[in-house]
C-alpha positions as CSV (number, residue, x, y, z in Angstrom):
1,M,-9.6,6.5,70.8
2,S,-10.2,7.0,66.9
3,D,-10.1,11.1,65.8
4,A,-13.9,11.5,65.1
5,W,-12.1,14.7,63.0
6,S,-10.4,12.6,60.6
7,V,-11.8,12.0,56.9
8,L,-10.2,9.4,54.7
9,V,-10.6,10.5,50.9
10,T,-10.2,8.5,48.6
11,R,-9.6,8.9,44.9
12,E,-9.4,7.1,41.7
13,P,-6.2,7.1,39.9
14,E,-6.2,9.6,37.0
15,W,-4.3,7.1,34.5
16,D,-5.9,3.6,34.4
17,D,-4.9,1.1,32.2
18,Y,-6.5,1.4,29.1
19,T,-6.0,5.7,28.8
20,R,-2.5,5.4,29.5
21,S,-2.6,2.8,26.7
22,E,-4.5,5.0,24.4
23,A,-1.9,7.9,25.6
24,M,1.2,5.6,24.1
25,A,-1.0,4.9,21.1
26,D,-2.1,8.6,20.7
27,L,1.4,9.8,21.3
28,E,3.2,6.8,18.7
29,V,1.4,8.0,15.9
30,D,2.1,11.8,16.6
31,R,5.2,10.3,16.2
32,M,4.9,9.7,12.4
33,R,3.1,12.7,11.8
34,C,4.4,15.4,10.1
35,G,4.9,18.9,12.5
36,E,4.1,20.5,8.6
37,C,1.2,19.4,7.0
38,G,-0.3,16.4,9.6
39,Q,0.3,14.4,6.8
40,E,0.7,10.5,8.4
41,G,2.9,7.8,7.5
42,T,5.0,10.1,4.7
43,F,8.2,10.4,5.4
44,E,11.3,9.2,4.2
45,P,14.5,8.8,5.8
46,V,17.6,10.7,5.2
47,P,21.0,8.8,5.3
48,K,23.2,10.5,7.8
49,S,21.2,12.4,9.3
50,I,21.2,12.0,12.7
51,R,23.4,14.8,14.6
52,H,23.7,15.9,18.7
53,W,23.7,19.1,19.9
54,T,25.4,20.2,23.2
55,W,24.1,23.2,24.6
56,V,26.6,24.9,26.8
57,D,25.0,24.3,29.8
58,G,25.0,20.2,29.0
59,R,21.9,19.6,28.1
60,V,22.2,17.1,24.3
61,F,19.3,17.4,22.1
62,E,19.2,14.5,18.8
63,V,18.6,15.9,15.5
64,E,17.2,13.4,12.9
65,S,16.0,14.7,9.6
66,Y,13.7,13.5,7.5
67,R,11.7,14.3,4.2
68,C,7.9,14.5,3.8
69,L,7.5,13.7,0.6
70,A,3.9,15.3,0.9
71,C,5.3,18.4,2.1
72,A,7.7,17.8,-1.1
73,A,5.0,17.9,-3.3
74,V,4.0,21.2,-2.2
75,D,7.1,22.7,-2.6
76,T,7.5,21.9,-5.9
77,I,4.2,23.3,-7.4
78,K,4.8,26.3,-5.1
79,R,8.2,26.3,-6.8
80,D,6.6,25.8,-9.9
81,F,3.8,27.9,-9.7
82,E,6.5,31.2,-8.9
83,K,8.3,30.2,-12.0
84,D,5.7,30.3,-13.8
85,H,4.8,33.9,-12.8
86,E,8.1,35.1,-12.1
87,G,8.3,38.2,-13.4
88,K,4.5,39.3,-13.5
89,T,4.1,42.1,-11.4
90,P,1.0,43.6,-11.0
91,A,-0.7,46.7,-10.8
92,R,-0.5,48.6,-7.7
93,G,-4.1,47.4,-6.1
94,V,-4.7,44.5,-8.0
95,Y,-3.5,40.9,-6.6
96,A,-0.3,38.7,-7.6
97,P,-1.6,35.5,-8.8
98,S,0.3,33.9,-5.4
99,D,-1.6,36.3,-2.7
100,G,-4.1,34.4,-0.9
101,L,-2.7,31.0,-2.2
102,R,-2.7,27.8,0.0
103,M,-2.1,24.4,-1.1
104,V,-3.3,21.4,1.0
105,V,-2.2,17.8,0.4
106,R,-3.6,14.2,0.4
107,P,-2.2,11.6,-0.2
108,L,-4.5,9.8,-3.5
109,S,-2.0,6.2,-2.5
110,Q,-0.2,4.9,0.6
111,E,2.1,2.2,-1.9
112,A,5.3,3.6,-3.7
113,R,5.5,3.1,-7.8
């Protein structure tokens, strides 16, 4: 005897093979993207930079340093800009040369010279 009040619901899986592979590819691209400037493929490894950190509760993390060449370019320009304008104090109510200054980095080439 079948139960007249039973309902069978079938749902499609949330992730199929295609969407799963797309998500994994996106994660791989994000892993190669700088968290500061968002540029992709501008990393330079820092030798002997991997360190392990253990918290008192036993959780262990691996910390790896990298140098983003795009961020390094911006940092160098900022440092030079600050050096060029050091000691120049603006009058009250007048903005300083560095006020509101924002920098965007865009790679013009991908190959090393």
